[in-house]
C-alpha positions in Angstrom: -0.9 -10.0 8.0 1.9 -9.3 10.4 4.1 -6.2 10.4 7.4 -8.8 9.8 5.8 -10.3 6.5 4.6 -6.8 5.6 8.2 -5.6 6.0 9.7 -8.5 4.1 7.1 -8.2 1.4 8.0 -4.1 1.3 11.6 -5.4 0.2 10.2 -7.6 -2.7 11.7 -7.6 -6.1 8.1 -7.1 -7.6 7.3 -3.5 -7.5 3.5 -3.9 -7.3 4.0 -6.3 -4.2 6.6 -3.7 -2.6 4.1 -0.7 -2.9 1.2 -2.5 -1.6 3.2 -3.8 1.3 4.3 -0.3 2.4 0.9 0.9 2.0 -0.1 -1.5 4.4 2.8 -0.8 6.8 1.8 2.6 6.8 -1.7 2.0 7.9 -0.9 -0.7 10.4 2.0 1.6 12.1 -0.6 4.7 12.2 -2.7 2.2 14.2 -0.1 1.2 16.3 0.9 4.8 16.9 -2.6 6.1 17.8 -3.2 3.1 20.2 0.3 3.9 21.7 -0.6 7.6 22.1 -4.1 6.5 23.9 -2.2 4.3 26.1 0.2 6.9 27.1 -2.4 9.7 27.5 -4.7 7.0 29.5 -1.5 6.4 31.6 -0.9 10.4 32.3 1.6 11.3 29.8 1.6 14.9 28.9 1.3 15.8 25.3 5.0 17.1 25.6 6.3 13.8 26.7 4.3 12.0 24.0 5.6 14.8 21.3 9.3 14.2 22.3 9.0 10.4 21.9 7.6 11.0 18.4 10.1 13.6 17.6 7.2 16.2 16.7 6.0 19.3 18.3 3.6 19.1 20.9 1.1 21.2 18.8 1.5 18.6 16.1 0.8 15.7 18.3 -2.1 17.4 19.9 -3.8 18.4 16.8 -3.4 14.9 15.4 -4.7 12.9 18.4 -6.2 15.6 20.7 -10.1 15.0 21.4 -12.2 16.7 18.6 
């Protein structure tokens, strides 16, 4: 299911449909963010630049996406 479809379903009159779509949207967006962060790091972007783009602290983004 595409993000566009999920976004449309999130606006559904049916609460169950809307809530399920919102949950799936969060999952898909989390995956997309992780991929974008990995690509940015592979391209040489600093944690500070990534943090600025995500509007979070450098520590927060590093904690979430840094190597474990």
